[in-house]
C-alpha positions as CSV (number, residue, x, y, z in Angstrom):
1,M,-5.3,-15.9,4.9
2,T,-6.9,-18.4,1.9
3,E,-9.4,-16.2,-0.3
4,T,-12.4,-17.7,-1.7
5,K,-13.1,-17.9,-5.2
6,E,-15.4,-14.8,-5.5
7,E,-12.8,-12.8,-3.7
8,T,-9.8,-14.2,-6.2
9,L,-9.0,-11.5,-9.1
10,R,-9.4,-12.5,-11.9
11,Q,-8.1,-10.3,-14.4
12,L,-5.5,-8.0,-12.1
13,S,-3.8,-10.8,-9.9
14,F,-1.2,-9.0,-10.8
15,V,-1.5,-5.5,-9.3
16,P,-1.2,-7.2,-5.5
17,E,2.6,-8.9,-5.8
18,Y,3.5,-5.2,-8.0
19,G,2.3,-3.1,-5.4
20,S,4.1,-4.9,-2.8
21,K,7.2,-4.9,-4.7
22,G,6.7,-1.3,-5.5
23,Y,6.1,-1.0,-1.4
24,S,8.9,-2.2,-0.6
25,I,11.5,-0.9,-2.5
26,A,9.5,2.8,-1.8
27,S,9.9,1.4,1.7
28,N,13.9,0.6,1.8
29,V,14.6,4.0,0.0
30,Y,12.4,5.8,2.4
31,E,14.2,4.6,5.3
32,N,17.5,5.1,4.3
33,A,16.6,8.1,3.3
34,K,16.1,9.0,6.9
35,T,19.2,8.4,8.2
36,Y,21.3,10.5,6.6
37,A,18.3,13.4,7.6
38,P,19.0,16.0,10.4
39,E,17.8,15.3,13.5
40,P,15.1,18.3,13.3
41,V,13.8,17.0,10.4
42,K,13.5,13.5,11.7
43,E,11.5,14.1,14.5
44,T,9.5,16.3,12.3
45,L,8.9,12.6,10.4
46,A,8.4,10.3,12.9
47,N,5.4,12.6,14.3
48,L,4.4,12.8,10.9
49,E,4.5,9.2,10.9
50,Q,2.3,8.9,13.9
51,R,0.2,11.3,13.1
52,T,-0.8,9.3,9.4
53,A,-1.1,5.5,10.3
54,P,-4.5,5.5,10.5
55,Y,-5.3,6.7,7.6
56,I,-2.1,5.0,5.9
57,H,-4.3,1.5,7.7
58,R,-7.7,2.9,6.0
59,A,-7.0,3.4,2.8
60,T,-4.9,0.2,2.9
61,D,-8.4,-1.6,3.7
62,T,-10.1,0.4,1.1
63,G,-7.8,-0.2,-1.6
64,S,-8.1,-3.5,-1.3
65,Q,-12.0,-3.8,-1.4
66,I,-11.9,-1.1,-5.0
67,L,-9.0,-3.1,-6.6
68,K,-11.8,-6.2,-6.2
69,T,-14.8,-4.2,-7.3
70,V,-12.5,-2.7,-10.5
71,D,-11.4,-6.6,-11.5
72,S,-14.7,-7.7,-11.2
73,K,-16.0,-5.3,-13.6
74,V,-12.6,-5.1,-16.1
75,C,-14.5,-8.0,-18.2
76,Y,-17.5,-5.5,-19.2
77,L,-15.0,-2.7,-21.1
């Protein structure tokens, strides 16, 4: 996916990259920790993941819009 010049972050272009790295590390830790969890906890986590998936997707979409808005206002501060 390519971004147009209007969508490119000017001041905060590092945030998505570092956010992606942090997400990757946290996901690996979480997946590893789940392997050591007892079965009842694994079932609870699976149910929780299913119930929260739509909200996480929505938050991801909103987060990118907020980042674009904040980036456009950084120069004004």
